Steps between C-alpha positions, in 0.01 A plus 500: 500500500132483600286207379120483531327160523157443340252258659567203265873494579423514873248215467766280334754598765258381766481160320125522442409263222152475354350177374530629143879503550513133591513173316407184697507705821853630444618847389610517139871558429412847370327591821794368706735714288285809565492430873881469509545829307247688710651374826849597391381852411280555803662298783857485377765729640467770236715805456191704421203646688185279488174689500130448426171677560179452693347395168723191493412415859128527421527298180706236681228466765234476232692236299583290807141492620339467159728264307688321776218489759733642764362592842543854640768364726692369197460841334629670815808272497557569130477877562742472792742309280475766229540790742803336673677475165440850368768760546255785539146561619211404274429774248157650577246601240403864526370769266851563368515133392156522341605818311812322382283207384297743285816614324543144374176522299668421169674188633326175402470354852210432732413757769661287772815446294517877445465545880794263553700704245402827666593361844838381367561841341397681819748280696773582249544134409719427197353151442148360534493117504175362359376211297188687378635790299706526184862597553530874447663812628285777647708797612778364719307178571572178313211248505655152502360150485753305706368172366557564131 
């Protein structure tokens, strides 16, 4: 089985916690639960192939620098951590992916969410883990919120 990881699940797996997810300087129990789930899925010893795309790497870098005030060195370390735990190369974005994104026109998702879906479909993933999208099946891909 092939499982694609969206940016938000990766961010939780990396234990990045924003101030809005804290009470009195400590992570909320809900955030700790999400971190545990994301780490089990991403860093555990799964019997499935872990994949993601260049979109997730770019969004991770953006989130880390924008919301968590990470330095570029911290982003590099996060990217290294992600790459070391994937079972395949990062999925690139090319014109085939863009064309696949256009076919998702009727789906009620943002452009970037559609690009994640297209990337997962191109990589022949059976599951896309995300917190941002409603659970749904698109072709052979099941969109799943692992936190619900």
